[in-house]
N, C-alpha and C positions, 0 to 999 in steps of 0.2 A: 504494500500500500504506500503510495506516494504522499508524504506529508505536505501540508499547504505551503510551507516555506521552501519546498523543493520545486515549486511550480516553474517550469522552464521559461526562460525569457522569450524564446521564440515560439510561444504558444499562440493560441487564437488571437487575432488582432483586435477583437472586441472585448477582451478580458483584461482588466487593469487592477493593479494594486491601487487602493484608494489614494495614496499619496501621489500617484502618477496620473490619476484620472484627470483629463482635461476639464477645466472649469469654465463656465460661462461668466462673462463680466456681470457684476451686480446690476440688476435692472435699473436702480437709481442712477447709474452712471451713463446709461444709454437711452433712458426714457426721454420722450420729447412731448411738447405741448400739443393740445388739441386746437390751439389758437384762441380758446375761450378760457380765461383764468378761472372763472367760476366752475367750468366743466373739469378743468385740471384737478380740482379738489377731489374729484371722484374717479377720474379716468386720465391716464397718461398712456401714450402709445410707445411701443418699443419694437425693435426688429424681432421677428419670429413669433409674434403675438397673434392669437386667433380670437377675434371679438365677434360676439353674436348680439344682434340688435333685434328686438321684437316689439310688437305693439299692434293694436287693431288697425284695420284699413283706415286711412285718412288721419292717422295720428301724427304724421309728420316725420316718420323715420327716414325716408329717402331724402327729403328736403334738408333735414338737419345734417345728414352725412355729406351732402353736396356742399352745404355751407362750410362745413369743416374743411373739406378738401380744397375748396376755393381759397380759404383763408391761409391754410398752411402752404399752399403753392406760392402765394404772395409773400408770406412772412418768412418762410424757411426754404423756398425753392424746391419743395418736395414734389415729385412727379407721381401721378396716380394712373392706375389701370382700372377702367370701368367696364363691367358687364352688367348692363341695366336694360334688359330687353323691353320692359314696360315703359321706359322713358326714352328709349333710343331715338325715336322719331322726332322728338322736340327737345333733345338734351341740350343742344347749343343755346336755344332760346331760354331754357330754364337756367342754365349757368350764367347767361348774360344778365338775367334779372337779379341774380345773386351777387354780381360783381360790384360791390359797394364802394366805388371810387368816383369822385366827382369828374364830370366831363371837362375837357376832352381827353384827359389822361386815361380815363376808364376804357375807352374804345381801343386805344393803342395797346394798353396793358392787357386787356382781355384778348385781343387777337394774338398777341405774342404768347401768352400763357396757354391759350387753347391749342396753339400750334406746336408747343414745345413741352408742355407739362401734363397734358391729358391725352391718354390713348384709350379709345373705345373699341372693344371687341364687338363686332356686329353680328347679330343673330340673323340678319336679313340677307347678307351678302356672303353666304357660305354654303357649300354643299356638305359640310361636315355635320355629323351628329352632335348635338349640343350637350355633350356629356361633360362631367367634371374633368375627365382626363383631357379633353379638348381644351377646356378653359385653363387648366393648370399648365399645359404645354405652352400656351400663348403667354401666360403670366411669366413663366420662367424665362422665356425668350425676351420679354419686355424688361424684366429685371436686369438681365445680363447685357442686353444691347442698348437699352434706352435709359437705364438708371432709375427705373420705377422703384418706389419704396412703399407705396400704399396701394392696396387692392380692395375694390368694392364689388361684391356680387350681390345683386338686388333684383329679385328675391330667389331663395333656394328653389321654390316650386317651378321656376322657369328652366331648370336644368333637367335634361332628359335622364331618366333613371335607367340604369343598366343592372338592376337587381336580379340575381338568379331567382328562379321561381321557388326554390326550396329555402330561400333565406328570409328570415323575418325582417320587416322594414326597419326596426330599431337597430338590428345588427348591421344592416346595410348602411344606415346613416352613420353608425359608429365607425365603419370602415372608411366612409367618405371623409368624415372629420379627421380621422387618422392620416389620410392621404394629404389633406390640406395642411395639417400641422407639420407633417414631415417636410412638405415643400417649403412652407414659409420659414421654418427653422433652417433648412439647408441653404436657402437662398437669401435669407435675412430681410424679409419684407413683412409688413403688417397686413393681415387679411381680415376684412370686415364682411360678415355674412348677415344679410337681412333674412329672417325666417318668421313666417306668420304663425300666430297662435291657432289653435283648433277652431273649427267652425262654431262649436258650442260656446267658446269664449267670445267670438265675434258677435254672436247673437245675443249675448248677455251684456248689454251695454253698460251696466252699472258696476262691473267688476274690473279691476286692474289686472291684466294678465301677469303671470309669472313665467320665469324661464321654463319651468316644467310644463307649462301649457302649450309650448311650441309643438306644432303638429308633427307627428311621426315618431318621436323618440325623446326619452329623458336624457339621451346623450348630448343634446344641445346644451342642457344645463350642466351636465356632469363633466363634459370635456372642453368647454370653452375656457379661455384664460380670463376674459372679462365678459360680463353679460349686462346689457343695458335694456331697459324697458322705456318706451316713449309713450306718454299719455298726453292727449290733446284736449283742451277745454276752451273752445272758441279761439281767440287769438293768443291764448296762453298755452305753453307747452311745458310739461314737467319731464325731466330725464332722470330715471332712477338707476343707480348702480346696484345691481342685484348680486353680482359676483365679482370678486377680484382675487385671482389666484396668487399673483406674485407681489411681494412686498416692494413698494416703490412704483406701482402701476395704478395707484388710485386707492379708493377705499369702498367698502360695502359693509352694511347698507349706507347709502348716501343718495342725495338728490340735489338737483338745481333746477331753476326755472328760467324760461325764455319767453319773451314777447315775439310774436310772429307777425310780420307785415303781410296782410292778406293779399296785397297787390304783387309784391315781389317775391315773397317767400323768405325774406331775410330774417334770420334769428338774431335777436339782441338779448343778451343776458340781463335779467332783472337785478 
């Protein structure tokens, strides 16, 4: 019987003594702002992070996230990859309305950033199956070749499922989330997924959804690094931090409030 201390140095490449195990940099050293100081109190982004955002239809999930990506493009120069099939046809106009800079600088700045900081994967101009594998292959190319650091997929239910017939849906979603996390950690980007709650929650207008209410699997709650819930009340919007896995990436439970301009969709922290 070989004793532990006799473990050969040229053994399996994925087995380490703890003192030799490669360590990640502390999250607090690499985390970066959402561009809203009030939101930063409950959420910070970092490379390799998987964020899940939920809320009933019309709560403002997509608009909040586009606000954030616009602002961090201007403030930090971060580039974003967008797969937003439901908004693709009018995405440019939507982003234009959010581009909150006085004219005429706004138009010049907007045109520059849309041409250099935002890449959109089109669901309309492809003969590929719209699977998660297809999306991740394009994401990884954009990270390597274009310097993308933020990825938004909105929503999950627009991705074609390739679930084997004998696999439970919750297991399939767990495998998909695992593939996303492997990719964003290997390539060092932040992945944001919008996932809708169940139909029962949508029809019960008085209850705030939870991460465990997301349709299809408890894995959305169990496997995300950060989980947000967006709640809309007229022109006011509440963002709830329901899960924070890593120290230095925000806090949960926590919440902050925004006013929403009904004309432009711009979010302003209260």
